[in-house]
C-alpha positions as CSV (number, residue, x, y, z in Angstrom):
1,M,33.7,26.9,4.1
2,K,36.1,29.8,4.0
3,N,38.6,28.5,6.4
4,K,39.8,25.1,5.2
5,I,40.1,22.1,7.7
6,Q,43.9,21.1,8.0
7,I,44.4,17.4,8.1
8,P,47.5,15.4,8.1
9,K,48.7,13.0,5.1
10,T,47.8,10.1,7.2
11,I,44.7,9.8,9.0
12,V,42.8,7.1,10.9
13,I,39.7,5.4,9.7
14,A,37.2,4.2,12.4
15,S,36.4,1.1,10.9
16,H,36.9,-2.6,11.1
17,N,35.2,-3.3,7.7
18,H,38.2,-4.2,5.3
19,G,35.9,-3.5,2.4
20,K,35.1,-0.1,3.6
21,V,38.8,0.7,4.5
22,K,39.7,-0.3,1.1
23,E,37.1,1.9,-0.6
24,I,37.8,4.9,1.5
25,N,41.3,4.6,0.4
26,I,40.7,4.6,-3.1
27,L,38.3,7.8,-2.4
28,L,41.4,9.4,-0.7
29,N,43.6,8.7,-3.3
30,D,43.6,11.6,-5.2
31,I,44.3,13.9,-2.4
32,N,47.4,12.0,-1.5
33,V,46.0,11.0,2.0
34,T,46.4,7.7,3.4
35,A,43.9,6.1,5.8
36,I,44.9,3.3,8.4
37,P,42.1,1.4,10.2
38,I,41.5,1.9,13.9
39,S,42.2,-1.9,14.3
40,V,46.0,-1.1,14.4
41,F,45.8,0.8,17.5
42,S,42.4,-1.3,19.1
43,K,40.1,-4.1,18.3
44,K,37.3,-2.6,20.7
45,E,34.3,-1.1,18.9
46,P,32.2,1.9,20.6
47,I,28.6,1.3,21.1
48,E,26.8,3.2,18.5
49,D,23.7,4.4,20.3
50,G,23.2,7.3,18.4
51,N,19.8,8.2,16.9
52,S,21.0,9.0,13.4
53,F,24.0,8.3,10.9
54,A,25.6,11.6,11.9
55,Q,25.3,10.6,15.6
56,N,26.8,7.3,15.1
57,A,29.7,8.7,13.1
58,L,30.7,11.0,15.4
59,I,30.6,8.3,18.0
60,K,33.1,6.1,16.1
61,A,35.3,9.2,14.9
62,R,35.8,10.4,18.6
63,N,36.7,6.9,19.6
64,A,39.1,6.5,17.0
65,K,40.8,9.8,17.9
66,N,40.8,9.1,21.5
67,L,42.5,5.6,21.0
68,S,44.9,6.7,18.5
69,K,45.5,10.5,19.3
70,Q,45.4,11.2,15.7
71,T,43.0,12.9,13.3
72,S,40.1,10.4,12.8
73,L,37.5,9.8,10.1
74,A,34.4,7.6,10.6
75,D,31.5,6.7,7.9
76,D,28.2,5.6,9.3
77,S,26.2,4.5,6.4
78,G,23.1,2.3,5.6
79,L,20.6,1.0,3.4
80,C,16.9,2.7,3.9
81,V,14.0,0.9,2.3
82,D,11.1,2.9,1.5
83,S,8.5,0.3,2.0
84,L,10.0,-0.8,5.3
85,N,9.6,2.8,6.8
86,G,13.3,3.4,6.2
87,E,14.6,0.1,7.8
88,P,17.3,-1.1,8.2
89,G,18.6,2.6,8.2
90,I,21.2,3.0,11.2
91,Y,20.8,-0.8,11.9
92,S,22.2,-1.9,8.8
93,A,25.0,-3.6,10.0
94,R,23.2,-5.0,12.9
95,W,20.8,-6.7,10.5
96,A,23.9,-8.7,9.6
97,G,24.5,-10.2,13.1
98,E,27.5,-10.4,15.1
99,S,29.1,-12.6,12.3
100,K,28.4,-9.9,9.6
101,N,26.5,-12.1,7.4
102,F,24.9,-9.7,4.7
103,N,23.8,-12.5,2.9
104,L,21.5,-13.1,5.9
105,A,20.5,-9.5,6.2
106,M,19.6,-9.2,2.3
107,S,17.4,-12.3,2.6
108,I,15.5,-10.8,5.7
109,I,14.7,-7.9,3.5
110,E,13.8,-9.9,0.5
111,K,11.4,-11.9,2.9
112,K,9.9,-8.4,4.1
113,L,9.3,-7.0,0.8
114,I,7.6,-10.5,-0.5
115,N,4.3,-9.2,-2.4
116,I,5.5,-5.6,-1.8
117,E,5.6,-4.0,-5.4
118,N,7.8,-0.4,-4.4
119,K,11.4,-1.8,-4.2
120,N,12.6,1.8,-3.8
121,A,15.5,2.4,-1.5
122,H,18.6,4.8,-0.8
123,F,21.9,4.4,0.7
124,F,23.0,7.2,3.1
125,C,26.3,7.9,4.3
126,A,27.3,10.4,7.2
127,L,30.9,11.1,7.4
128,A,32.4,12.5,10.4
129,L,35.9,14.2,11.0
130,V,37.5,14.7,14.5
131,T,40.6,16.5,14.1
132,E,43.6,16.1,16.8
133,N,42.6,19.3,18.3
134,N,39.1,17.7,18.7
135,K,37.1,19.8,16.0
136,E,34.3,18.0,14.8
137,Y,32.6,18.0,11.4
138,V,30.1,15.9,9.2
139,F,29.5,15.6,5.5
140,E,26.5,13.7,4.2
141,G,25.8,12.0,1.1
142,K,22.8,10.0,-0.5
143,I,21.8,8.0,-3.4
144,N,18.6,6.6,-4.6
145,G,17.8,3.5,-6.4
146,K,15.9,0.2,-6.3
147,L,16.4,-3.1,-4.9
148,T,16.6,-6.4,-6.6
149,F,16.6,-10.0,-5.8
150,P,18.2,-12.5,-5.9
151,P,21.4,-10.5,-5.1
152,R,23.8,-10.0,-8.2
153,G,27.6,-9.5,-8.2
154,N,30.4,-10.1,-6.0
155,K,31.9,-6.7,-5.7
156,G,31.4,-4.2,-2.9
157,F,30.3,-5.3,0.2
158,G,27.4,-5.2,2.6
159,Y,24.1,-4.5,0.5
160,D,25.6,-3.8,-2.7
161,P,24.4,-6.9,-4.5
162,V,20.7,-5.7,-4.1
163,F,20.9,-2.3,-4.8
164,I,20.5,-0.8,-8.2
165,P,21.4,2.9,-8.2
166,E,18.8,5.4,-10.3
167,N,19.3,5.5,-14.1
168,K,21.7,2.2,-13.8
169,T,21.2,-1.3,-14.8
170,L,23.9,-2.9,-12.7
171,T,23.8,-3.3,-8.9
172,F,26.7,-1.9,-6.8
173,G,27.9,-5.4,-6.6
174,E,28.3,-5.7,-10.2
175,M,30.2,-2.3,-10.9
176,A,33.8,-1.9,-10.9
177,P,34.8,0.0,-7.7
178,Q,36.1,2.9,-9.8
179,E,32.5,3.3,-11.2
180,K,30.7,2.9,-8.0
181,E,33.1,5.5,-6.5
182,L,31.9,8.1,-8.9
183,I,28.4,8.1,-7.9
184,S,27.9,6.5,-4.5
185,H,26.6,7.9,-1.4
186,R,30.0,7.6,0.1
187,A,31.5,9.4,-2.7
188,H,29.0,12.4,-2.3
189,A,30.1,12.6,1.4
190,F,33.6,12.4,0.2
191,N,33.3,15.1,-2.4
192,Q,32.1,17.6,0.4
193,F,34.8,16.5,2.8
194,K,37.4,17.3,0.2
195,E,36.4,20.5,-0.6
196,S,36.4,21.5,3.0
197,I,40.1,20.4,3.7
198,I,43.5,21.2,3.0
199,V,46.2,18.6,3.3
200,K,49.3,19.6,5.4
């Protein structure tokens, strides 16, 4: 990308998930950008009715920008399980229910995979940026791995305790945040984002 995207030093993250906001701030630390959650401006969440991670990320970023009037970043990510035809995919959070109970979501996947040998899966992340003047950009990242049950580790969030990245022995739930952020799907998307922006 020849012309870098200008962003301010403070941006809004379109997420009410404290784990995700914390993780994103770690990823932004090296470019001196601070992310504040959309919950500072509104508790209302948009209806995510897109057909892809990118569409849902854009829905959230546009909503955050409209509510805050500031440059907004949204991440839509999820776990895609090969033997479940890519599910839960864009419905990853919804499988955890209204109470965001990911122990429930992980147990649903475990039950669906009983007697199925192929436990291959990947995490996918779409990162959407909507600037103050309503320019829109999407960056994507992916990491392959396999699932393990029962869940291991209490670091990270979501499905991290059942996902072992390719060529690793620890789950994301067992890894230190800094180790996870070197290789995660979100890190891959953020690397593209960082290469495309200039902080003003």
